[in-house]
Biopython code that builds the backbone (N, CA, C, O; Angstrom):
import numpy as np
from Bio.PDB.StructureBuilder import StructureBuilder

atoms = [
    (1, "MET", "N", (79.701, 110.476, 152.626)),
    (1, "MET", "CA", (80.272, 111.050, 151.413)),
    (1, "MET", "C", (79.205, 111.840, 150.661)),
    (1, "MET", "O", (78.016, 111.522, 150.714)),
    (2, "ALA", "N", (79.650, 112.851, 149.976)),
    (2, "ALA", "CA", (78.747, 113.689, 149.200)),
    (2, "ALA", "C", (78.932, 113.395, 147.711)),
    (2, "ALA", "O", (79.956, 112.860, 147.288)),
    (3, "ASN", "N", (77.925, 113.755, 146.940)),
    (3, "ASN", "CA", (78.011, 113.615, 145.486)),
    (3, "ASN", "C", (78.334, 114.956, 144.858)),
    (3, "ASN", "O", (77.924, 116.006, 145.352)),
    (4, "HIS", "N", (79.073, 114.904, 143.764)),
    (4, "HIS", "CA", (79.422, 116.105, 143.012)),
    (4, "HIS", "C", (79.194, 115.809, 141.533)),
    (4, "HIS", "O", (79.685, 114.804, 141.019)),
    (5, "ASP", "N", (78.456, 116.673, 140.850)),
    (5, "ASP", "CA", (78.179, 116.492, 139.425)),
    (5, "ASP", "C", (79.154, 117.292, 138.576)),
    (5, "ASP", "O", (79.440, 118.453, 138.867)),
    (6, "ILE", "N", (79.661, 116.658, 137.524)),
    (6, "ILE", "CA", (80.444, 117.354, 136.505)),
    (6, "ILE", "C", (79.492, 117.586, 135.343)),
    (6, "ILE", "O", (78.914, 116.642, 134.804)),
    (7, "ARG", "N", (79.332, 118.854, 134.959)),
    (7, "ARG", "CA", (78.358, 119.232, 133.928)),
    (7, "ARG", "C", (79.046, 119.659, 132.641)),
    (7, "ARG", "O", (80.191, 120.111, 132.647)),
    (8, "SER", "N", (78.331, 119.506, 131.552)),
    (8, "SER", "CA", (78.853, 119.919, 130.254)),
    (8, "SER", "C", (78.875, 121.445, 130.167)),
    (8, "SER", "O", (77.869, 122.096, 130.447)),
    (9, "PRO", "N", (80.017, 122.018, 129.782)),
    (9, "PRO", "CA", (80.079, 123.472, 129.648)),
    (9, "PRO", "C", (79.485, 123.972, 128.330)),
    (9, "PRO", "O", (79.250, 125.171, 128.174)),
    (10, "LEU", "N", (79.240, 123.063, 127.383)),
    (10, "LEU", "CA", (78.719, 123.468, 126.078)),
    (10, "LEU", "C", (77.947, 122.314, 125.442)),
    (10, "LEU", "O", (78.122, 121.161, 125.837)),
    (11, "PRO", "N", (77.099, 122.613, 124.465)),
    (11, "PRO", "CA", (76.362, 121.554, 123.781)),
    (11, "PRO", "C", (77.252, 120.876, 122.740)),
    (11, "PRO", "O", (78.157, 121.500, 122.185)),
    (12, "GLY", "N", (76.994, 119.621, 122.487)),
    (12, "GLY", "CA", (77.757, 118.881, 121.487)),
    (12, "GLY", "C", (77.576, 117.391, 121.665)),
    (12, "GLY", "O", (76.546, 116.939, 122.164)),
    (13, "THR", "N", (78.577, 116.626, 121.259)),
    (13, "THR", "CA", (78.566, 115.172, 121.396)),
    (13, "THR", "C", (79.633, 114.772, 122.400)),
    (13, "THR", "O", (80.786, 115.188, 122.295)),
    (14, "PHE", "N", (79.235, 113.954, 123.382)),
    (14, "PHE", "CA", (80.140, 113.531, 124.446)),
    (14, "PHE", "C", (80.841, 112.242, 124.051)),
    (14, "PHE", "O", (80.208, 111.293, 123.587)),
    (15, "TYR", "N", (82.151, 112.219, 124.240)),
    (15, "TYR", "CA", (82.962, 111.028, 123.970)),
    (15, "TYR", "C", (83.710, 110.637, 125.232)),
    (15, "TYR", "O", (84.333, 111.479, 125.880)),
    (16, "ARG", "N", (83.648, 109.361, 125.578)),
    (16, "ARG", "CA", (84.357, 108.860, 126.754)),
    (16, "ARG", "C", (85.758, 108.388, 126.422)),
    (16, "ARG", "O", (86.530, 108.080, 127.329)),
    (17, "LYS", "N", (86.113, 108.322, 125.130)),
    (17, "LYS", "CA", (87.426, 107.846, 124.689)),
    (17, "LYS", "C", (88.124, 108.927, 123.869)),
    (17, "LYS", "O", (87.458, 109.736, 123.224)),
    (18, "PRO", "N", (89.465, 108.952, 123.886)),
    (18, "PRO", "CA", (90.194, 109.918, 123.064)),
    (18, "PRO", "C", (90.144, 109.564, 121.577)),
    (18, "PRO", "O", (90.292, 110.442, 120.728)),
    (19, "ALA", "N", (89.937, 108.283, 121.257)),
    (19, "ALA", "CA", (89.826, 107.787, 119.877)),
    (19, "ALA", "C", (89.065, 106.467, 119.932)),
    (19, "ALA", "O", (89.046, 105.816, 120.977)),
    (20, "PRO", "N", (88.440, 106.060, 118.833)),
    (20, "PRO", "CA", (87.642, 104.825, 118.853)),
    (20, "PRO", "C", (88.406, 103.577, 119.288)),
    (20, "PRO", "O", (87.817, 102.674, 119.881)),
    (21, "ASP", "N", (89.700, 103.512, 119.006)),
    (21, "ASP", "CA", (90.485, 102.328, 119.352)),
    (21, "ASP", "C", (91.240, 102.475, 120.677)),
    (21, "ASP", "O", (92.106, 101.659, 120.989)),
    (22, "GLN", "N", (90.916, 103.508, 121.451)),
    (22, "GLN", "CA", (91.576, 103.771, 122.731)),
    (22, "GLN", "C", (90.636, 103.432, 123.893)),
    (22, "GLN", "O", (89.417, 103.424, 123.720)),
    (23, "PRO", "N", (91.202, 103.150, 125.086)),
    (23, "PRO", "CA", (90.342, 102.908, 126.256)),
    (23, "PRO", "C", (89.682, 104.208, 126.729)),
    (23, "PRO", "O", (90.107, 105.303, 126.361)),
    (24, "THR", "N", (88.641, 104.067, 127.547)),
    (24, "THR", "CA", (87.948, 105.234, 128.088)),
    (24, "THR", "C", (88.878, 106.040, 128.991)),
    (24, "THR", "O", (89.810, 105.498, 129.587)),
    (25, "PHE", "N", (88.609, 107.345, 129.083)),
    (25, "PHE", "CA", (89.380, 108.191, 129.996)),
    (25, "PHE", "C", (89.195, 107.698, 131.428)),
    (25, "PHE", "O", (90.169, 107.473, 132.146)),
    (26, "LYS", "N", (87.940, 107.532, 131.834)),
    (26, "LYS", "CA", (87.599, 107.067, 133.185)),
    (26, "LYS", "C", (86.393, 106.136, 133.096)),
    (26, "LYS", "O", (85.573, 106.241, 132.183)),
    (27, "SER", "N", (86.302, 105.223, 134.063)),
    (27, "SER", "CA", (85.179, 104.297, 134.165)),
    (27, "SER", "C", (84.583, 104.399, 135.557)),
    (27, "SER", "O", (85.201, 104.972, 136.455)),
    (28, "GLU", "N", (83.393, 103.852, 135.747)),
    (28, "GLU", "CA", (82.779, 103.839, 137.070)),
    (28, "GLU", "C", (83.695, 103.117, 138.049)),
    (28, "GLU", "O", (84.221, 102.044, 137.752)),
    (29, "GLY", "N", (83.877, 103.721, 139.215)),
    (29, "GLY", "CA", (84.752, 103.158, 140.231)),
    (29, "GLY", "C", (86.168, 103.711, 140.201)),
    (29, "GLY", "O", (86.931, 103.505, 141.144)),
    (30, "ASP", "N", (86.530, 104.412, 139.129)),
    (30, "ASP", "CA", (87.879, 104.987, 139.024)),
    (30, "ASP", "C", (88.028, 106.209, 139.923)),
    (30, "ASP", "O", (87.086, 106.981, 140.106)),
    (31, "ALA", "N", (89.229, 106.371, 140.482)),
    (31, "ALA", "CA", (89.554, 107.581, 141.229)),
    (31, "ALA", "C", (89.803, 108.712, 140.238)),
    (31, "ALA", "O", (90.377, 108.502, 139.170)),
    (32, "VAL", "N", (89.364, 109.913, 140.607)),
    (32, "VAL", "CA", (89.515, 111.093, 139.766)),
    (32, "VAL", "C", (90.114, 112.212, 140.610)),
    (32, "VAL", "O", (89.661, 112.471, 141.725)),
    (33, "ALA", "N", (91.127, 112.866, 140.073)),
    (33, "ALA", "CA", (91.711, 114.034, 140.728)),
    (33, "ALA", "C", (91.271, 115.286, 139.986)),
    (33, "ALA", "O", (90.993, 115.243, 138.787)),
    (34, "LYS", "N", (91.210, 116.384, 140.693)),
    (34, "LYS", "CA", (90.862, 117.655, 140.073)),
    (34, "LYS", "C", (91.808, 117.894, 138.898)),
    (34, "LYS", "O", (93.026, 117.821, 139.058)),
    (35, "GLY", "N", (91.250, 118.180, 137.711)),
    (35, "GLY", "CA", (92.046, 118.424, 136.518)),
    (35, "GLY", "C", (92.155, 117.226, 135.591)),
    (35, "GLY", "O", (92.587, 117.372, 134.447)),
    (36, "ASP", "N", (91.765, 116.021, 136.067)),
    (36, "ASP", "CA", (91.790, 114.840, 135.206)),
    (36, "ASP", "C", (90.766, 114.963, 134.081)),
    (36, "ASP", "O", (89.658, 115.456, 134.297)),
    (37, "VAL", "N", (91.135, 114.517, 132.885)),
    (37, "VAL", "CA", (90.204, 114.509, 131.752)),
    (37, "VAL", "C", (89.240, 113.343, 131.936)),
    (37, "VAL", "O", (89.665, 112.208, 132.150)),
    (38, "ILE", "N", (87.936, 113.627, 131.853)),
    (38, "ILE", "CA", (86.932, 112.566, 131.991)),
    (38, "ILE", "C", (86.224, 112.294, 130.669)),
    (38, "ILE", "O", (85.499, 111.307, 130.546)),
    (39, "GLY", "N", (86.430, 113.166, 129.676)),
    (39, "GLY", "CA", (85.799, 112.962, 128.375)),
    (39, "GLY", "C", (86.065, 114.138, 127.451)),
    (39, "GLY", "O", (86.787, 115.074, 127.793)),
    (40, "LEU", "N", (85.466, 114.065, 126.280)),
    (40, "LEU", "CA", (85.574, 115.119, 125.275)),
    (40, "LEU", "C", (84.185, 115.526, 124.826)),
    (40, "LEU", "O", (83.264, 114.709, 124.805)),
    (41, "ILE", "N", (84.038, 116.791, 124.467)),
    (41, "ILE", "CA", (82.819, 117.271, 123.814)),
    (41, "ILE", "C", (83.236, 117.753, 122.435)),
    (41, "ILE", "O", (84.142, 118.575, 122.299)),
    (42, "GLU", "N", (82.562, 117.229, 121.410)),
    (42, "GLU", "CA", (82.843, 117.625, 120.019)),
    (42, "GLU", "C", (81.759, 118.585, 119.563)),
    (42, "GLU", "O", (80.565, 118.304, 119.662)),
    (43, "VAL", "N", (82.211, 119.725, 119.060)),
    (43, "VAL", "CA", (81.316, 120.735, 118.506)),
    (43, "VAL", "C", (81.884, 121.140, 117.155)),
    (43, "VAL", "O", (82.969, 121.718, 117.087)),
    (44, "MET", "N", (81.171, 120.846, 116.094)),
    (44, "MET", "CA", (81.574, 121.216, 114.734)),
    (44, "MET", "C", (83.025, 120.813, 114.443)),
    (44, "MET", "O", (83.823, 121.634, 113.991)),
    (45, "LYS", "N", (83.357, 119.553, 114.701)),
    (45, "LYS", "CA", (84.673, 118.963, 114.431)),
    (45, "LYS", "C", (85.796, 119.519, 115.301)),
    (45, "LYS", "O", (86.972, 119.301, 115.009)),
    (46, "SER", "N", (85.445, 120.232, 116.362)),
    (46, "SER", "CA", (86.414, 120.730, 117.326)),
    (46, "SER", "C", (86.181, 119.996, 118.653)),
    (46, "SER", "O", (85.055, 119.948, 119.149)),
    (47, "PHE", "N", (87.248, 119.427, 119.222)),
    (47, "PHE", "CA", (87.123, 118.639, 120.447)),
    (47, "PHE", "C", (87.627, 119.435, 121.645)),
    (47, "PHE", "O", (88.695, 120.046, 121.600)),
    (48, "HIS", "N", (86.833, 119.415, 122.725)),
    (48, "HIS", "CA", (87.141, 120.148, 123.955)),
    (48, "HIS", "C", (87.242, 119.153, 125.105)),
    (48, "HIS", "O", (86.307, 118.390, 125.351)),
    (49, "GLU", "N", (88.373, 119.155, 125.812)),
    (49, "GLU", "CA", (88.540, 118.278, 126.959)),
    (49, "GLU", "C", (87.632, 118.725, 128.098)),
    (49, "GLU", "O", (87.519, 119.915, 128.393)),
    (50, "ILE", "N", (86.989, 117.749, 128.729)),
    (50, "ILE", "CA", (86.184, 118.006, 129.917)),
    (50, "ILE", "C", (86.982, 117.459, 131.098)),
    (50, "ILE", "O", (87.291, 116.269, 131.157)),
    (51, "THR", "N", (87.306, 118.339, 132.025)),
    (51, "THR", "CA", (88.118, 117.948, 133.172)),
    (51, "THR", "C", (87.291, 117.984, 134.452)),
    (51, "THR", "O", (86.293, 118.697, 134.553)),
    (52, "SER", "N", (87.729, 117.205, 135.412)),
    (52, "SER", "CA", (87.072, 117.183, 136.712)),
    (52, "SER", "C", (87.420, 118.450, 137.479)),
    (52, "SER", "O", (88.557, 118.921, 137.442)),
    (53, "ASP", "N", (86.432, 118.993, 138.172)),
    (53, "ASP", "CA", (86.675, 120.160, 139.008)),
    (53, "ASP", "C", (86.692, 119.793, 140.495)),
    (53, "ASP", "O", (86.606, 120.660, 141.364)),
    (54, "ALA", "N", (86.805, 118.473, 140.767)),
    (54, "ALA", "CA", (86.860, 117.996, 142.150)),
    (54, "ALA", "C", (87.572, 116.644, 142.193)),
    (54, "ALA", "O", (87.684, 115.951, 141.183)),
    (55, "ASP", "N", (88.048, 116.290, 143.378)),
    (55, "ASP", "CA", (88.609, 114.961, 143.612)),
    (55, "ASP", "C", (87.476, 114.030, 144.025)),
    (55, "ASP", "O", (86.520, 114.458, 144.673)),
    (56, "GLY", "N", (87.584, 112.753, 143.648)),
    (56, "GLY", "CA", (86.571, 111.793, 144.073)),
    (56, "GLY", "C", (86.685, 110.491, 143.312)),
    (56, "GLY", "O", (87.716, 110.178, 142.717)),
    (57, "THR", "N", (85.591, 109.738, 143.349)),
    (57, "THR", "CA", (85.486, 108.458, 142.654)),
    (57, "THR", "C", (84.263, 108.514, 141.749)),
    (57, "THR", "O", (83.199, 108.970, 142.167)),
    (58, "VAL", "N", (84.412, 108.049, 140.509)),
    (58, "VAL", "CA", (83.293, 108.056, 139.571)),
    (58, "VAL", "C", (82.235, 107.087, 140.079)),
    (58, "VAL", "O", (82.488, 105.889, 140.204)),
    (59, "SER", "N", (81.044, 107.612, 140.373)),
    (59, "SER", "CA", (79.960, 106.729, 140.803)),
    (59, "SER", "C", (79.046, 106.384, 139.629)),
    (59, "SER", "O", (78.457, 105.303, 139.602)),
    (60, "ALA", "N", (78.920, 107.301, 138.649)),
    (60, "ALA", "CA", (78.058, 107.012, 137.497)),
    (60, "ALA", "C", (78.300, 108.008, 136.373)),
    (60, "ALA", "O", (78.595, 109.180, 136.608)),
    (61, "PHE", "N", (78.168, 107.518, 135.155)),
    (61, "PHE", "CA", (78.119, 108.378, 133.975)),
    (61, "PHE", "C", (76.650, 108.589, 133.643)),
    (61, "PHE", "O", (75.892, 107.624, 133.553)),
    (62, "ALA", "N", (76.244, 109.826, 133.463)),
    (62, "ALA", "CA", (74.846, 110.138, 133.167)),
    (62, "ALA", "C", (74.545, 110.062, 131.677)),
    (62, "ALA", "O", (73.380, 110.038, 131.281)),
    (63, "VAL", "N", (75.582, 110.023, 130.851)),
    (63, "VAL", "CA", (75.409, 109.939, 129.394)),
    (63, "VAL", "C", (76.316, 108.848, 128.839)),
    (63, "VAL", "O", (77.353, 108.530, 129.422)),
    (64, "ASP", "N", (75.919, 108.287, 127.720)),
    (64, "ASP", "CA", (76.699, 107.249, 127.059)),
    (64, "ASP", "C", (77.695, 107.861, 126.086)),
    (64, "ASP", "O", (77.599, 109.037, 125.736)),
    (65, "ASN", "N", (78.640, 107.055, 125.660)),
    (65, "ASN", "CA", (79.610, 107.464, 124.654)),
    (65, "ASN", "C", (78.877, 107.842, 123.367)),
    (65, "ASN", "O", (77.948, 107.151, 122.950)),
    (66, "GLU", "N", (79.298, 108.936, 122.746)),
    (66, "GLU", "CA", (78.758, 109.450, 121.485)),
    (66, "GLU", "C", (77.308, 109.921, 121.593)),
    (66, "GLU", "O", (76.583, 109.943, 120.598)),
    (67, "GLU", "N", (76.891, 110.295, 122.798)),
    (67, "GLU", "CA", (75.535, 110.797, 123.013)),
    (67, "GLU", "C", (75.532, 112.325, 122.956)),
    (67, "GLU", "O", (76.433, 112.965, 123.499)),
    (68, "PRO", "N", (74.520, 112.918, 122.298)),
    (68, "PRO", "CA", (74.426, 114.381, 122.297)),
    (68, "PRO", "C", (74.107, 114.905, 123.701)),
    (68, "PRO", "O", (73.344, 114.298, 124.452)),
    (69, "VAL", "N", (74.714, 116.051, 124.031)),
    (69, "VAL", "CA", (74.487, 116.671, 125.341)),
    (69, "VAL", "C", (74.197, 118.158, 125.160)),
    (69, "VAL", "O", (74.550, 118.769, 124.151)),
    (70, "MET", "N", (73.551, 118.706, 126.162)),
    (70, "MET", "CA", (73.255, 120.141, 126.194)),
    (70, "MET", "C", (74.149, 120.814, 127.230)),
    (70, "MET", "O", (74.637, 120.155, 128.149)),
    (71, "ALA", "N", (74.365, 122.098, 127.093)),
    (71, "ALA", "CA", (75.139, 122.855, 128.083)),
    (71, "ALA", "C", (74.436, 122.748, 129.431)),
    (71, "ALA", "O", (73.221, 122.927, 129.517)),
    (72, "GLY", "N", (75.195, 122.459, 130.477)),
    (72, "GLY", "CA", (74.642, 122.344, 131.817)),
    (72, "GLY", "C", (74.170, 120.945, 132.180)),
    (72, "GLY", "O", (73.824, 120.691, 133.334)),
    (73, "GLN", "N", (74.150, 120.034, 131.212)),
    (73, "GLN", "CA", (73.704, 118.667, 131.474)),
    (73, "GLN", "C", (74.761, 117.920, 132.293)),
    (73, "GLN", "O", (75.959, 118.077, 132.054)),
    (74, "VAL", "N", (74.317, 117.108, 133.256)),
    (74, "VAL", "CA", (75.234, 116.308, 134.053)),
    (74, "VAL", "C", (75.855, 115.225, 133.182)),
    (74, "VAL", "O", (75.156, 114.498, 132.477)),
    (75, "LEU", "N", (77.189, 115.129, 133.243)),
    (75, "LEU", "CA", (77.920, 114.101, 132.512)),
    (75, "LEU", "C", (78.332, 112.959, 133.431)),
    (75, "LEU", "O", (78.165, 111.786, 133.098)),
    (76, "VAL", "N", (78.877, 113.324, 134.601)),
    (76, "VAL", "CA", (79.429, 112.347, 135.541)),
    (76, "VAL", "C", (79.074, 112.762, 136.962)),
    (76, "VAL", "O", (79.053, 113.948, 137.290)),
    (77, "THR", "N", (78.798, 111.770, 137.797)),
    (77, "THR", "CA", (78.611, 112.023, 139.224)),
    (77, "THR", "C", (79.768, 111.385, 139.976)),
    (77, "THR", "O", (80.083, 110.209, 139.788)),
    (78, "LEU", "N", (80.392, 112.183, 140.828)),
    (78, "LEU", "CA", (81.500, 111.715, 141.663)),
    (78, "LEU", "C", (81.053, 111.583, 143.098)),
    (78, "LEU", "O", (80.203, 112.343, 143.561)),
    (79, "GLU", "N", (81.627, 110.612, 143.813)),
    (79, "GLU", "CA", (81.531, 110.564, 145.272)),
    (79, "GLU", "C", (82.764, 111.293, 145.782)),
    (79, "GLU", "O", (83.892, 110.916, 145.464)),
    (80, "THR", "N", (82.549, 112.330, 146.566)),
    (80, "THR", "CA", (83.672, 113.131, 147.048)),
    (80, "THR", "C", (83.906, 112.923, 148.536)),
    (80, "THR", "O", (84.816, 113.523, 149.107)),
]
sb = StructureBuilder()
sb.init_structure("model")
sb.init_model(0)
sb.init_chain("A")
sb.init_seg("    ")
for serial, (resi, resn, name, xyz) in enumerate(atoms, 1):
    if name == "N":
        sb.init_residue(resn, " ", resi, " ")
    sb.init_atom(name, np.array(xyz, "f"), 0.0, 1.0, " ", f" {name:<3s}", serial, name[0])
structure = sb.get_structure()
C-alpha cells in the first residue's frame, strides 16, 4: 500500500469537528472516500471544508484539533 498526504490549501486553524459538541469528521483507522470531509480550516471567522482527494484509510493526523496550520502543511496521511 502507498501513502497519500492531504495538505492544507490555506493557512488558518484546523478543526477535526464540525462543532465543539460534535464527533470528529474522521479518526485514525476510518475509511475515507474521495470527497469526504476530513476537517475544517478557519480563516478570519470563515470555515472551509477540507475534503479528501483520494480513497483510503486514515493512518495518521499530522496536526491536532484547533492547531494553527500553514498552506501546504500535511493534515492527514492516508493508506491508499
